[in-house]
Structures are given as C-alpha cells and as structure tokens.
N, C-alpha and C positions, 0 to 999 in steps of 0.2 A: 414557290420554293425559294426563288431568289430573294423575295422580300423577307422571308424567315431568316435566311443567312445573313441578310443586311442587319436585321434587328439584333441577332446574336452577336454580330461584330461590333454593333453599337454599344450593346451592354457591356461587352468585354472591355471596350475601349473606355467607357465611363468608370469601370470598376478599376481599371489600370490607372486612371487619372487620379481616383480617390486613393488608392494605395500608395501612389508616389507622393502624395502630399501629406508626409508624416509631420505631425505637430504635437509636441510634447505638452500634455495637460495633466497635472497631478491632481486635479480636483476630484476625479473619480475615486482616488485613493482615499479621500476624506469621507466618502459616502459608504454605506454598508456594503454595496455591490463590490467595490475594489478593496475595501479594508479587510473584509472576510476572506477574500480570494488570497490577500497576503498571508493571513493566518493559515489558510489551507496549504499554501505553498510551504511555509515553515513547518507545519505538522506533518506533511508528507515526507519531508527530509528526515525528521526524527523517526518516523515510522520504519522507512527502509534502512537507515543507518543503525538503529539499535538491534534490528534482527539480522540484517546481512552482515554486520561486522562482528558477530559473536564467535568466540572460540573458547572452548572449555575442555575439561577432562575429568574422568572419574578414577578414583584410586581404590585399590583393595590391598589389604595387608595379608600376605601369605606366610604360613608356617609349615615348614616340612616336619614330618615325624622324626627324621634323623637329625634335625638341626632345632635349636631353640631360638635362633635369631629370626626376626621377622623380615621379610622381603616385600618390596612394594611393586605392584604391577599397575600400569595405567592404560587407559583408553582415551585418546584424544577425539574430540567430536567438535563439530561447528557447522555453520551454514554450508550446504543446504540440508544438513541433518540426515544424512544417509547413515544411519547408525549401524546398519548391517555392513558397512565397509570400515567401521572403526574397530580395529583389532587391538588386543592387549599387548603391552610390551613391558619388559622388565629393564630396569636401569642398574648396572650396565646391561648391555644386550646379551643376555645369557638365558639358558632354559632353567628357570627357578623350579626346584623340585623335580627336575627331570621332565618337565612339561613344556611342550612347545606352545606357549601362550599366544603367539601369533595367529595360530589357527582358530582362535575363539575370538568372537566379535560381540558387540552389542546387538540388541534385537530391535528391529523396526526400521522403516524407510518413510520419513516424513517430509521428504524433499518437495513433493507435489504441493502441499499447503504452504510450506515456506517460501517456495519460489513464486507460487501465485500471489501471495501477499507482497512480497518484495518487488516483483515486476510490475504489479499493478500500482504500487506506491510510486514507482519511477515514472510511469506513464501519466499519473496524476500530477507529479512534480513538473513534468514537461508541458502538460496542458495548462497548468497554472501559469507558467511563463508566457505561453502564447496568448492566454486570455488577459493577462495584465498588460502585455504589449498592445493588444487591441484596444483595451480600455483607456490607456494613457496616451497612446500614439495616434489612434483613429477613432477618437470619441464620436465624432460627428458621423462617421461611416457606421459605426455600431448602433447608434441611436436613430439614424435615419433609415436604417435597413429593417425590413420585417423579418427576414430569414436569419440573420446572425443572432438575435436575441432568442428566437425560438430554438435554434439549434443549441445555443448555450443552456437554455432551459432543459432540454431534453437530456443533454450530456450530464448536467448537474443531477437530475433525478437518477440517471443510470448509475453515476459514480457513487451517489449516497447508497443506493441499493447494494453495489458491489463492495463497497467498504464493509457493509454489515455481513456479507457472505464471506469475504476473504478473511476478515478478522475473526469471525466465529470459527471458521475452519482452522485458522492458525492458533486460536486459543485452545481448541480441542487437541491439536497436535502437540502444543507446548505442554499440555497436562500429560500426555502420553510420554513425551520426552523426559519428563521429570521422573516418571515411573521407571522408564527403561534404563535410566542412568542412576537410579537410587539404590537403596539397600537391597532391593529385590533381585539385583543382578547376581548376588552371591549364590542364590538358589539355582539359577539358570546355568552356571558354569559347572560343567561335568567334573572336572578334577576336584572341585570343592566339595562334591558329594561322595568322593571316593577317599583318596589317601592324603589329601591336603586339607589343612585347616585354613579357612578364609574368613576374614573379617572386613566388613565395609570400612573404608577409610574416609574419604570425602568426596565431594563433587563440586565444581565451580559454581559459584553463585549465578543464578539466572535472573538477577534483577533487571538487567537490561532487556531481556526478553519479556519480562513482565511489562516494563515500560512501553515496549513495542505494541502490546496488546491494548494497553490504555490509550496510546496515540491513535490505534486503529479505530477504536470506538469514538474518540474525540473527533477524528476526520469525519466519521459518519454523521455526528451531530452538526458539525460545521457545514458540511455539504447539505444536509437535510434542512438546516435554518436558512442557508443561502438560497435555497430554491425559491422562497418567497420573494426575495429582492431581485432575482433573475426574472421571476414571472412577471413583476410590475414593469419590466422593460419590454414585454412582449405585446403583441397586438391582442392576445387574449385578455390583457388587463387594461391596456390604453384604448381609449376611443378611436375609432377609425377616422380618417380623414374626411369621409363623407359625412359622417354625423357631426364632426367638428365644424364643417362648413355650414351645416344647417344651423348649428348653435350660434354662429357668428352672423346671423342675418340673411341667410340664403332663402330660397323659396320654402316656405313651411309646407309640411305634408298635408295632404287633403284631410279635412275633418270628416268624421263619420257623419252618417245621416241621422 
C-alpha cells in the first residue's frame, strides 16, 4: 500500500515538473495537427456567433373594416427562438382594430436545438484553446505521453459526431422557424380569420442563420478529417517502444522451428 502511494506521488511530481516547464514552440501550428485545430477554433466562433447573435422580426399589415388605412403589427424574435413567447405589437402601442394583439404569439419553441448547438460550439471553442496551448506549450509532454494523444483522439471522434447531430437538429429547427415566421402565420391568427383583413408584410432575412448551419457542417468535416492526424500521434499508429528497441539491434525474437 505504501509503495503504491509512493508511485502515485512520484508520477504526480513528474507531471508537475513537466507542466511547469512551459516552452513556446510554434512548429506544431505548421503541421496539420495544429493548423487544422486553428481552423476548428475559428469555425466554432462563426458557428455560435452567427446563431446566438440573431435578432429578427416578422410584420403583418392589418386593415380594419371601418378604416381604409393599413396598420403594421410586428413580432420580434431571436435566439434562443422561443417563438411561443414572441407576441405581436402595434406601433404606436394601441389596440389596432380593437384587438389586443399582445395576447397572440408565434407558434413553436425551438430553444432546445438552438441552445444545444450554441452551447456545444462554445465548449468546442474552449477545447480548441486548451488543445492549442498543449500543442505549442507542452509539445514534448504531449508526444511523450501515451494517454494525452489517445484522449485527444477520442474527443476528436466524439466532437465530429456531435457536430453532425447538433447541426442536423439545428438545420431542422431553422426550417421550422422559417415556416413559423413566414406567410403561414396569417392563417394562424384568429382575428385575421374573422373581422380583420391581414396581409403578410415581411420577415427579417435569416442569412446569418443559414451561415451558422454551413459552419456546423464545415466543423464536422474539419473534425472528421483531423481525426486521422490525431490518430497518427497515438500508440495505435506509432510503433511501441518495445518493438522499436528490437528494430534498433536488440535481441531478435526466436525463430520458428
């Protein structure tokens, strides 16, 4: 028991010594392993920024039977896209056509897909920073270790898969958001089916949201491609020290009969 504790302390001490010896080495950034990680870091920023920073509105033109003048009512929406909380409002704040438009909202709650996508992109952004710090500051620690490259390889595979899942879910949610804020909302508003004439006005362009989906799939491709370069750093690809010593003139294995 005492010997096991001593070994653990020894390993912790060696790890502490290695971690304290920070040496900046930008050579890994010139290799695919580090260069692609920089691209992944940049792509993750665009992914969560284009989705999480969106604000828009949809407008409907309303005409009362008693009046010939058109009035505009709007419903503002944005990240995290809880459309069922986006109520209609008139400007100025009055009850157009004697209807309390604030009691009517858009349809749908797409916050789960949007928040999963953005939160995951932020975590990927942070992981890329940590990985780049390890690559350029502790190059020898990373390449001399058997566990760190293996952990990096497993994380890379998981992240590539989660990019596919999160982006696919967000792409489906975005399609539904376009429908829920488009021309079909006129038919869903009860006053528009009774005494009020309603015409769809406009909706904010969702080009940035389309870009977020593109960057999601781009991230998936980058992480999937980078898996090969991370795999080359693991013991699964590199020859073991034992086989290397045999290849350098050690005792040859016994020949068969």
